[in-house]
Structure formats: structure tokens, C-alpha cells
Steps between C-alpha positions, in 0.01 A plus 500: 500500500196442283147486635196407298254731671531852628246510778517873567205719583432778251195655665360565844381140527573325829814285492496139615748577778266772630203261483694237698560754775127581512401132512747435778377797702137387464559122506273448802203623292554277195459126438617321183334227297777242532354252252493758220852610593629145472321441167694780327829460687818412311773349716839673473702277732590133531232297674626317806346205680502423871768253605865425439694259280686206649837378374325315216310810386166378632275769649427433868180683590435652847289314753268802520306701246287815516127518454316825439246579770261670258450500125362849470512642150643822646814574699636812667696741284862390523804704593731620222872447470716696254804307381826673586678449167241415237185682386286238673209528744368206702171480689513274805166338583438300818250222564395345830612136519547215746760226515383147424686168537543335160466140622165518682366845395464613862563869575785625717344731755782578745879529469744612769215620722344709222177460306585456132154448353495851351827554314577719198620364168651753256522510121655761274331623181722698264306812401782642286786295356807682369309816413205320340155454654443132581147530643261695276238577763381439854137413571417647839226593743531823699357552847576873537334775296801722570728241337259460208482875443879530501548218246216640290658845501827344381315342208591135570154354582234379254199613706329834560314432827617353829351159575669289768340183353625558147825375352708767326791465261821692555688501169877486525618439143397845373705682764857616447749366749680829565456867411736714291536738793562217746666641813845345477701597804876542507649153554825639639585327828208255482719199427727563796201544731332182377827306516559602863149392594536171312828414671370577849171319436694199372708498820193516723310239296795260527512554877127425526488201264414251774345747743150617584380775729181297559575127500745274682719259297270203556206696358704603196587135441132404520407779256766388251371143525158629393643709211443830682746786535557684826269770360230233452530509122446174313843394385483183291820394324457542124675369192476540123266277301796409274849360564665588168472861375580424132254211493228713662554773239494250214172348624335839562471428872658840552567796270767769510492877461734795545461729797663844516675569830572852618741551791653801667850495641807711558832539324645253752223237531283429196185396691372353827535141380879537532473522880587180686253327731576567866620147582714483186666828595563378856665187363704708255622780726485390866599232748236402754609352835386430855645775718518263801646185347667652196333244271485621140186414302583355159157564348384817675160663465365825639248313717798456735515879551208484743721313748700736722786247518554514124756747367615605152833610357624576152642218291865510403536531124788404275648743250302320228162577660310754293292747701220632279294820507213289632719386792602859569134609508375218723788477747438823699136399557599152622786635713267745671223245555744240638662754733842495332472870420288787627451694176130575563379372161252246644351758737465747210319245282267401785430865584376561143244219523391541861700212645654697787418237763721239332775761458486568874517128585797443269678795658435361850643162395802677356566656842474164678150531637312169519190494279263205498476301181122543503528880506761501224295268277183704549682824410652335191162385374354849534800668339507256208136572418576873505804452275302308240206742510734798456675337204167408339385861524818615324439249224135586458540879510838554337642193326196327347392810298836477320472124455145524362579792270801328346337155506187616318665732246840346445667841531617746761299821553560763232644749744773256599804539276695179550664292229451122513818305576580132457633291786843502334502879478383538859757249628777692324404813692419322829703175499393391851134455398378139486265380225281190484459309174171679424639841601795461262251533212319800650500875458611744769433868563698726732270742683702719734683263734251220432487233231177369348525149353256365239543138393301200380454179693332179386195413709307174492128452556239228493225562241164555668258209489142626477357325802393639835494260789343553839627299794218587737387250755176322422456381855 
């Protein structure tokens, strides 16, 4: 793997990752000049437009649009998201908006018994793209002297004296992304832990696809009609600006670039992307039927699992059916959740993340106790949040430091003695591993019982047009 820049700190200078943590901790005391941010921003993804394409390829636009409530030059400091398998950092900024009917420009004030005149619209700004700084600086105002003093002490501000009315510049492009003594934890066992959480979260999410612990079905239908999710997020359908990729590339509508992906896995499963979705695994491995009538569902989904009359049993396989290592990993979790076995794996996963209430309810159902659907759904929502938060903490604290180190330097840490292997060499030693087309051209490193994958993938993006539009109401 070759990387153009080695963004490693060689002094005691603050690293960009450390600065991001400080900004996130003090985000309530900082506002950003959004106009100046947009003026220097370079898009690194494909621009999408609201709407969908009909059978003739024509874009059908939604009957609603958003309109910003204010056009303030400043916005609240966004929250930061570290990518799980590239050296990329996104800043998510929210704006207050209202829904407006396209045909007559009238605002939508109420939907499903809720006021919707004060919604949030979100946009991601890529601070770091594949180990390289994409935003050179942030122009900010600071409301807390304590926050100012901290940033000043770290040497990232351009001012000497605190002034809440003054705009300061926080320079990002002169900071190293990671430090040479970056605390890289032992990744042994991390993949298995993340994989267990992903499988269980996928099961719960599939069960809850059409459910809400707040709204009744008629309200959910009304929200969907107004392009709102059950969490009251604006959810317009989107489509690409182009219909033909080759034509768009030839006409410079979009450009392409290589992105380096870094994954962790085990000697049995190369990475988390090899895991099946919950509904696909149900269709592959189980038969779903009505325990009263005996009716077998031909296209089953896990949303049926909330019905006490629905039962599951294993599918009958022919001698030609190939059971993979992925199947062997996922099956005990599904069997335990569905009540076909009592191996304790679901309860153990939930205990780690603080989801004991759901574990108790599942155990009561296993023993034949009647549990209301409302109670089960509420416990699932709470547990699923805890599962995702726990996994995100593992990524942020233990996985992302590896990803950012490798993604910004192109090499493994010096203290790690592991020879790079090709996909062919790795497959010879571990023939059950599955490789995607991109992974087949990658490099692989065995670290204890774990495998680190580094491979290139082609990414497409829409070149940034230097224009900043404001959709504020003029009424």
C-alpha cells in the first residue's frame, strides 16, 4: 500500500484527533461561521437530489420542500463522526427548517398531531478524507473563557485575548492526524464482540422496522406521507443527478478517486460486511409458520416475531447446501433469540451493554409467560440504542485509532511485526474466507488471531460548485 502523505506527529503538537475530542466536549460553547465553511469546502461524495426516477428515468420531485427558518451566518458546532474503516472524519451540522408545500408555498405546521414547524435538517461536512485534511480551518466564535483558554493553551487559536464578539480561526491543516505514540489497544477479540452486537442489533432492528414505541400505525403512515421518519427526521427520497455513470464521468459531472479501506476480522470471517442481514438469514436458515394454523410464510421477515402465534423452526437442507463460517457464527444468536435454544448468548450480549430488561422479557416469553407487544417493543428500542452506543464506543476508543494510523501513514505500527499477504496467499492458508472484488486486490496482516485488511475502492464524487444558497423564508 502506497500513501502520498505521512501525516504523523513528530513533536508535542496537538493531533487533529485530540482537537476533535476537545471541540466535541466543548461544542455548546462554540459557533461556526457556516458561510466561510461552505466557501472552502470540497465535496467528497456524489451529490444527490430530492426525488426519485420513474420508469422513463425522469426525476419526480417531492410535493414538499424544506425552508430554513433563519439565515444566520453562524451555526452551532456540529457533532463529529469517525468513519469505521477509513481515515475519515465528518462533522454533522443541523439547521432549523420547516416543511413547505411546493405547489402553493404554504407551510406545513402540523402532522399526525405534532407541530412540525421547528424541524432539524442535517448536513455532513468531511473534515478529513482518507487521511488528508479537507477543511483547512474553522472560523468560530467562543462564548466561554474556559474553552478559549483551553484552545489557546493547545496552540490552535489565532488570538491572544478572549473576546466573545470576535471571530477566531482554528487551523486544522497544520495539525498531524495521529501521534507516533498513539495508544493502539490490542484488537484481539474485538471483531467477535462487534460481530455479536451487529447480529443482535440487526435482529432487533428488523423486528422493529414497522414499529414505534410512540406512534400508532396511522400516525406513522401520516409521517411517511410528509417525508418524516418515526424519529421526526426529514426523510426525502433522493437519487443521483446522473443516470449513466460512464457518461457522467466523461462529462465531468462526477469524478473518481481511490479510497483506502481498513477492516478488522478473524481467521474465520474476514470482516463485518460478510454477515447477512437479519431477514436474509431468516429466509436462508429458518421456516416461519403460524403455530395455530400451521401456515408457512413464503417470504418471512422478523417483524412477524413480535406476534406470539408465530413460531420458527430450522430449514431442512439438502446435502448440497453449504453451511459457511458466517452461518455458524450467526446461527446460535438467532436460535437463542427465537427460543429454539437456550444457550445464553443473547442474555450475555445484552448484559454487556446494559440491556438486561429485554433479556428478562425474552426469557419470560421463552417460559410461556404472556408479554404485551407494547412492553416488548419498548424494551427492544431501549436495548437497540444501548447496543449501538456500546459498539460505537468500541470503534471510537479501540478500532478507529488503528484505522486512522494505517489510513494516514499507509503502514502498520513499527512495533507490529506482521508480513503483508495477498488475498491468494491468505486464501491458501484459510480457504473458507470470502473476498469481494476489491478485497482480492488488497493486502492482509495477521495480528494474533485477528486479520487486518487494507484495500482500495473506487469512490465517486461531485465536484464542488462555488455557490452558497440560502433557502430562508422572506415572508
